[in-house]
C-alpha positions as CSV (number, residue, x, y, z in Angstrom):
1,M,80.7,109.2,84.8
2,E,83.8,109.4,82.8
3,Q,82.2,106.7,80.8
4,L,79.9,109.7,79.1
5,N,83.1,111.0,77.8
6,P,83.0,109.3,74.3
7,L,79.4,110.8,74.0
8,L,80.1,114.4,75.2
9,I,83.3,114.6,73.1
10,T,81.1,113.8,70.0
11,V,78.5,116.4,71.0
12,N,81.1,119.2,71.7
13,S,82.8,118.6,68.1
14,L,78.9,118.6,66.5
15,V,78.2,121.7,68.5
16,W,82.0,123.3,68.1
17,G,82.1,122.4,64.8
18,P,82.8,124.5,61.4
19,V,79.5,126.3,61.7
20,L,80.0,127.8,65.0
21,L,83.6,128.5,64.5
22,V,82.6,130.1,61.4
23,L,80.1,132.2,63.2
24,L,82.1,133.0,66.4
25,L,85.5,134.3,64.6
26,G,83.8,135.6,61.4
27,T,81.5,138.1,63.7
28,G,84.7,139.1,65.0
29,V,86.4,139.7,62.2
30,Y,83.4,141.6,60.4
31,L,82.8,143.7,63.6
32,M,86.4,144.5,63.6
33,I,86.2,145.7,60.0
34,R,83.3,147.3,60.0
35,L,84.5,149.2,63.4
36,R,87.6,150.0,61.4
37,F,89.9,148.4,63.8
38,L,89.0,150.7,66.8
39,P,89.6,148.2,69.0
40,L,93.6,147.6,68.3
41,R,93.8,151.4,67.3
42,N,92.4,152.9,70.6
43,L,93.8,150.7,73.5
44,F,95.7,153.0,75.0
45,Y,92.8,155.2,75.2
46,A,90.8,152.0,76.3
47,F,93.3,152.2,79.5
48,K,92.9,156.0,79.8
49,L,89.3,155.7,80.0
50,L,89.4,153.0,82.3
51,W,91.2,155.2,85.1
52,T,89.4,158.5,84.1
53,T,85.8,157.0,84.5
54,R,86.2,155.5,87.8
55,K,84.5,158.3,90.3
56,S,82.1,159.1,87.7
57,Q,78.2,160.3,88.9
58,H,76.5,159.2,85.9
59,P,73.5,156.6,86.4
60,G,74.2,153.1,87.4
61,D,75.0,151.0,90.1
62,I,78.8,150.5,89.8
63,S,81.7,152.7,88.5
64,S,82.8,151.6,85.2
65,F,86.3,150.3,86.6
66,G,84.2,148.0,88.7
67,A,81.8,147.0,85.9
68,L,85.2,145.6,84.3
69,M,86.2,144.1,87.3
70,T,83.0,142.1,88.1
71,A,83.1,140.9,84.3
72,M,87.0,140.1,84.6
73,A,86.7,138.5,87.9
74,A,84.5,136.2,86.1
75,T,86.4,135.7,83.1
76,V,90.0,135.1,85.0
77,G,89.2,131.7,86.1
78,T,90.1,127.9,85.5
79,G,90.4,129.0,81.6
80,N,93.7,130.8,82.3
81,I,95.5,128.0,84.5
82,A,93.5,124.7,83.8
83,G,92.0,125.4,80.3
84,V,95.0,126.6,78.7
85,A,96.9,123.4,80.0
86,A,94.2,121.5,78.5
87,A,94.1,123.1,75.3
88,L,98.0,122.6,74.9
89,F,97.2,119.3,75.9
90,I,94.6,117.7,73.3
91,G,95.3,120.6,70.6
92,G,99.0,120.8,70.8
93,P,101.2,124.1,70.9
94,G,99.0,125.6,67.8
95,A,96.0,125.6,69.8
96,I,97.4,129.0,71.5
97,F,98.0,130.5,68.3
98,W,94.0,130.3,67.7
99,M,93.1,131.2,71.0
100,W,95.3,134.9,70.5
101,M,93.4,135.1,67.2
102,T,90.2,134.9,69.0
103,A,91.2,137.0,71.2
104,L,92.1,139.7,69.1
105,V,88.6,139.5,67.3
106,G,87.3,139.1,70.6
107,M,87.8,142.5,71.3
108,A,85.7,143.6,68.7
109,T,82.7,141.4,69.6
110,K,83.1,142.4,73.6
111,Y,83.0,146.3,72.7
112,S,79.7,145.7,70.4
113,E,78.3,143.6,73.2
114,T,78.8,146.5,76.0
115,V,77.9,149.4,73.5
116,L,74.1,147.6,73.2
117,A,74.0,146.5,76.5
118,V,74.8,150.0,77.8
119,H,72.4,151.7,74.6
120,Y,69.3,149.0,75.7
121,R,69.9,148.7,79.3
122,E,66.8,148.9,81.2
123,K,65.8,149.6,85.0
124,D,63.5,146.7,86.9
125,T,61.1,147.5,89.8
126,D,63.7,147.8,92.3
127,G,65.8,150.6,90.4
128,K,68.8,148.4,89.5
129,H,69.9,148.6,85.7
130,V,69.8,145.3,83.8
131,G,71.1,144.7,80.3
132,G,73.0,142.0,78.3
133,P,72.0,140.1,74.9
134,M,68.4,139.4,76.1
135,Y,67.5,143.3,76.8
136,Y,69.4,144.2,73.0
137,I,67.7,141.8,71.3
138,K,64.1,142.5,73.0
139,N,64.6,146.3,72.7
140,G,66.5,146.5,69.5
141,L,65.5,143.9,67.5
142,G,61.2,144.0,68.2
143,K,58.7,141.5,69.7
144,K,59.3,138.8,66.7
145,W,62.7,138.1,68.1
146,Q,61.6,137.4,71.8
147,P,62.3,134.0,71.5
148,L,66.0,134.5,70.6
149,A,65.8,136.6,73.7
150,F,64.2,134.3,75.8
151,A,66.6,131.5,74.6
152,F,69.6,133.5,75.7
153,A,68.0,134.0,79.2
154,L,68.0,130.4,79.4
155,F,70.7,129.1,78.2
156,G,72.3,131.4,80.3
157,T,70.5,130.6,83.5
158,I,71.6,126.6,83.0
159,A,75.1,127.3,81.6
160,A,75.9,129.7,84.3
161,F,76.0,126.1,86.4
162,G,78.7,124.9,84.5
163,I,81.4,127.5,83.0
164,G,80.7,129.6,86.3
165,N,80.1,127.2,89.1
166,M,80.6,123.7,88.6
167,V,83.9,124.2,86.5
168,Q,85.3,126.3,88.9
169,A,84.5,124.7,92.3
170,N,86.0,121.3,90.7
171,A,89.1,122.7,89.9
172,V,89.7,124.5,93.0
173,A,89.1,121.3,95.0
174,G,91.2,118.9,92.7
175,A,94.0,121.8,93.1
176,M,93.6,122.0,96.8
177,Q,93.5,118.2,97.3
178,S,97.1,117.4,95.0
179,A,98.8,120.5,96.7
180,F,97.9,120.1,100.2
181,G,95.9,116.9,100.9
182,V,92.8,119.0,101.5
183,N,89.4,116.6,101.2
184,N,86.7,117.4,98.5
185,Q,84.3,117.8,100.5
186,I,86.0,120.5,103.4
187,T,86.9,122.7,100.0
188,G,83.4,122.6,98.8
189,L,81.7,123.8,102.2
190,V,84.7,126.9,102.7
191,L,84.0,127.4,99.1
192,M,79.7,127.4,99.6
193,G,80.5,129.6,103.1
194,L,82.5,132.1,101.4
195,V,80.3,132.2,98.3
196,G,77.2,132.8,100.1
197,L,79.0,136.1,102.3
198,V,79.5,137.7,99.2
199,L,77.0,136.7,97.4
200,F,73.6,137.4,99.0
201,G,75.4,141.3,99.0
202,G,74.3,141.9,95.8
203,I,76.4,143.3,93.0
204,A,78.1,146.4,94.9
205,R,79.2,143.7,97.3
206,I,80.5,141.5,94.2
207,A,82.3,144.4,92.8
208,K,84.0,145.7,96.0
209,T,85.3,142.2,96.0
210,A,86.6,142.1,92.7
211,N,87.9,145.5,93.0
212,A,89.9,144.0,95.8
213,L,91.0,140.9,94.6
214,V,91.2,140.4,90.7
215,P,93.6,143.4,90.8
216,L,95.7,141.6,93.1
217,M,95.8,138.2,91.9
218,A,96.5,139.1,88.5
219,V,100.0,141.2,89.4
220,L,101.0,138.1,91.4
221,Y,100.3,135.5,88.9
222,I,101.7,138.1,86.3
223,G,104.9,138.4,88.0
224,I,105.7,134.9,88.8
225,S,104.9,134.1,85.5
226,L,107.3,136.7,84.0
227,T,109.8,135.4,86.6
228,I,109.8,132.0,84.9
229,I,109.8,132.8,81.5
230,G,112.8,135.1,82.7
231,L,114.8,132.3,83.7
232,H,114.3,130.1,80.6
233,I,114.4,133.1,78.2
234,D,116.6,131.0,76.1
235,A,113.9,128.6,75.4
236,L,111.4,131.9,74.8
237,P,112.1,131.8,71.0
238,N,111.5,128.5,70.2
239,A,108.3,128.3,72.0
240,L,106.7,130.8,70.2
241,L,108.1,129.4,66.7
242,T,106.7,126.0,67.6
243,I,103.3,127.6,68.8
244,V,103.2,129.4,64.8
245,Q,104.3,126.6,63.1
246,S,101.9,124.2,65.0
247,A,99.1,126.4,64.4
248,F,99.0,125.6,60.5
249,T,100.5,122.3,60.8
250,G,99.1,120.4,63.9
251,H,101.5,118.8,66.0
252,A,103.3,115.2,65.7
253,A,103.5,112.8,68.9
254,A,106.4,114.1,71.1
255,G,107.3,112.9,74.7
256,G,104.2,112.5,76.2
257,F,102.3,114.2,74.0
258,A,99.6,112.2,71.9
259,G,99.9,114.5,69.0
260,A,97.4,116.7,67.5
261,S,96.2,117.8,64.3
262,L,95.4,120.8,62.6
263,I,91.3,120.6,63.4
264,L,92.0,119.9,67.0
265,A,94.1,122.9,67.4
266,I,91.7,125.7,66.0
267,Q,89.0,124.0,67.8
268,F,90.6,123.7,71.1
269,G,92.6,127.1,70.5
270,V,88.6,128.7,69.9
271,A,87.1,127.0,72.4
272,R,89.5,128.0,75.3
273,G,89.6,131.1,74.0
274,V,85.9,131.9,74.4
275,F,86.1,129.8,77.8
276,S,88.5,132.0,79.0
277,N,87.5,135.5,77.9
278,E,83.7,134.9,77.1
279,A,84.2,137.6,74.1
280,G,80.5,136.2,72.2
281,L,78.8,134.6,74.9
282,G,77.0,138.0,75.5
283,T,77.9,137.5,79.7
284,A,80.5,140.3,80.5
285,P,78.0,143.0,79.0
286,I,75.6,141.8,81.8
287,A,78.2,143.4,84.3
288,H,78.8,146.2,82.4
289,A,75.2,147.3,81.7
290,A,75.1,148.1,85.6
291,A,78.1,150.9,85.2
292,K,77.5,154.5,85.9
293,T,78.0,155.8,82.8
294,N,75.6,157.7,80.0
295,N,78.4,156.7,77.0
296,P,77.8,153.4,75.5
297,V,81.4,154.0,73.3
298,E,83.0,154.6,76.3
299,Q,81.8,151.8,78.2
300,G,82.3,149.3,75.5
301,H,86.2,150.5,75.1
302,I,86.5,149.7,78.8
303,A,85.3,146.3,78.3
304,M,87.2,145.3,75.8
305,L,90.3,145.3,78.0
306,G,89.1,142.7,79.7
307,T,89.6,140.4,76.8
308,F,93.0,141.8,76.0
309,I,94.3,141.5,79.8
310,D,92.4,137.7,80.3
311,T,93.7,135.8,76.9
312,I,96.3,138.2,75.5
313,I,98.4,138.6,78.9
314,I,97.6,136.1,81.5
315,C,96.8,133.1,79.3
316,T,99.8,133.7,77.1
317,L,102.2,133.5,80.2
318,T,100.6,130.3,81.1
319,A,100.6,128.9,77.8
320,L,104.6,130.3,77.8
321,V,105.5,128.6,81.0
322,I,104.6,125.2,80.1
323,M,106.5,125.7,76.8
324,V,109.6,127.2,78.0
325,T,109.8,124.3,81.0
326,N,109.3,121.9,78.2
327,T,106.5,120.6,80.9
328,W,104.0,120.3,77.8
329,Q,105.0,117.0,76.8
330,S,105.0,115.1,80.0
331,G,101.5,113.7,79.7
332,E,100.1,115.5,82.4
333,T,96.7,117.9,81.6
334,G,94.8,120.5,83.3
335,S,96.1,122.5,86.2
336,P,98.5,119.4,87.4
337,L,100.5,120.3,84.0
338,T,100.1,124.1,84.6
339,A,101.4,122.9,88.8
340,L,104.1,120.9,87.3
341,A,105.2,123.8,85.0
342,F,105.4,126.3,87.6
343,S,107.6,123.9,90.0
344,T,109.4,123.2,87.3
345,G,110.5,126.5,86.5
346,L,111.0,127.7,89.7
347,N,112.8,124.5,90.5
348,S,110.7,124.0,93.7
349,S,107.6,122.3,94.6
350,L,106.5,125.8,95.7
351,G,105.4,126.0,92.3
352,A,102.3,123.7,92.7
353,V,101.2,126.0,95.8
354,V,101.1,129.1,93.7
355,V,99.4,127.4,91.1
356,A,96.8,126.0,93.6
357,L,96.1,129.2,95.4
358,A,96.0,131.5,92.1
359,L,93.2,128.9,90.9
360,A,91.4,128.9,94.4
361,I,91.4,132.7,94.0
362,F,90.5,133.2,90.1
363,A,87.7,130.5,90.4
364,F,86.4,132.1,93.6
365,T,86.0,135.6,92.0
366,T,84.5,133.8,88.9
367,L,82.0,131.7,90.9
368,L,80.5,135.5,92.2
369,G,80.6,137.2,88.7
370,W,79.0,134.3,86.6
371,S,76.4,134.0,89.5
372,Y,75.6,137.7,88.4
373,Y,74.9,137.0,84.9
374,G,73.0,133.8,86.0
375,E,70.5,135.4,88.1
376,R,70.2,138.3,85.7
377,C,69.0,135.6,82.8
378,A,67.0,133.9,85.4
379,Q,65.7,137.5,86.5
380,Y,64.5,138.1,82.7
381,I,62.6,134.9,82.4
382,G,61.1,135.2,85.9
383,G,60.9,138.6,87.7
384,L,63.1,139.7,90.8
385,K,61.4,137.0,92.6
386,V,63.4,134.1,91.6
387,I,66.7,135.6,92.4
388,L,66.7,134.2,96.0
389,Y,66.0,130.8,95.2
390,Y,68.8,130.9,92.2
391,R,71.2,132.5,94.9
392,I,70.2,129.2,97.3
393,V,70.8,126.7,94.6
394,W,74.2,128.5,93.3
395,V,75.5,128.1,96.8
396,L,74.3,124.1,97.1
397,A,76.0,123.9,93.5
398,V,79.5,124.9,94.6
399,F,79.7,121.9,96.7
400,V,78.4,119.4,94.0
401,G,81.2,120.6,91.8
402,A,83.8,120.3,94.6
403,A,82.4,116.6,95.1
404,L,83.0,115.8,90.9
405,S,86.9,117.0,91.2
406,D,87.8,113.3,89.7
407,Y,85.8,114.2,86.5
408,F,87.1,117.9,85.7
409,N,87.5,116.7,82.0
410,T,83.7,115.5,82.0
411,V,82.2,118.6,83.8
412,L,85.0,120.9,81.2
413,I,83.3,119.2,78.2
414,L,79.8,119.8,79.5
415,A,80.7,123.7,80.1
416,D,82.1,123.8,76.1
417,I,78.7,122.6,75.2
418,L,76.8,125.2,77.0
419,N,78.7,128.1,76.3
420,A,78.1,127.4,72.1
421,L,74.3,127.2,73.1
422,M,74.5,130.8,75.0
423,A,77.0,132.2,71.9
424,V,74.5,131.2,69.1
425,P,71.6,133.7,69.7
426,N,74.0,136.8,71.0
427,L,76.5,136.1,67.8
428,I,72.9,136.1,65.6
429,A,72.2,139.7,67.1
430,L,75.2,141.0,67.1
431,L,75.2,140.8,63.0
432,L,71.3,142.1,63.2
433,L,72.5,144.9,65.3
434,T,76.1,145.7,63.6
435,P,74.1,149.1,62.2
436,V,73.2,150.0,65.7
437,I,76.9,149.4,66.8
438,I,78.5,151.4,64.0
439,K,75.8,154.7,64.5
440,L,76.7,154.7,68.2
441,T,80.4,154.6,67.6
442,Q,80.3,157.4,65.0
443,N,78.3,159.7,66.9
444,K,80.4,159.0,70.1
């Protein structure tokens, strides 16, 4: 399977070429300007809303907090641990800077997606609230744009098995094998069982699980990361300076690092940022459309917190741990690089165990969140009758992903390609529906 990598890298370079990068970042910048930098101005207000809306009795299936935790369950995954390390390995330290820029403008994108998703959501025949790009394309742009809605749903149905399923199971199996010597097939079977137990309970059970796991795992990971950075605080200024300088110059070969051009820094920084926080893909608003709210703008504020917490906080801490421990030049990549950084930072083999456990929990919740995204996309195409079959295939794919643990880079590149296919229909819709977003925001 590794023989496919050169071809996949070529395809990935094409789909993540200048056109998509300009469309992705350009849409975020455009929305940020049109919103008069609302995501940055209202960041603290958004955190306040997160707590004041927790017990809302408005129509919906889960609380606003539950919707954010479900969305974050899907975004806080291997991208935060293995993905950031891979971006550093391929794109150099400068990739982290471009990941930050993607996240900042991505807050405007995530806000806008959610505003539209709540505004144009529907009820299905079971009385559940459904929404997302396919619905705001259909209801906001009209019948002539139906093919675009279908395209997003189709890409989402398929892409979920890449970014949200096989990549996650793949990374967990690799981490369990390297840290504890657990056989990949055993990891796959255990994951299948755990995912199945939650998944067949629907969105309510997924949200309940996310409410419990996401805050806990985030706090623990952030705490350990800050401890390591604190122990190497003298290396922090140089790490930050290297990130900023490399963002505009690339980085020459050093140690076990092969070097990276400016183009690679931008490409992998943006791609990894999108892979991590999913701003622009149109997935998170699928979860937020189920929130108990009658105010699209309030839910949009809550939604944009996911991008801030995921990338600006968690991904940044992973990158800084790797930088301050000077392990980014080791020649390792993916989760082994992050594990090496944590072990070096804590001066103990316990670091590898911490990373393996964090990766397992992060990936498990991502498997749950993305299963909901995928089945909602499949439902748009085939109706409620397809959901049961989709869930069965989803659980089986977990085992397949775990069994492919030796091919992490191949699966990761495939996921990047599928991400690009999802982003295009959604970004087109966001640009065309910008007047609606602005009007709803002004009338809040």
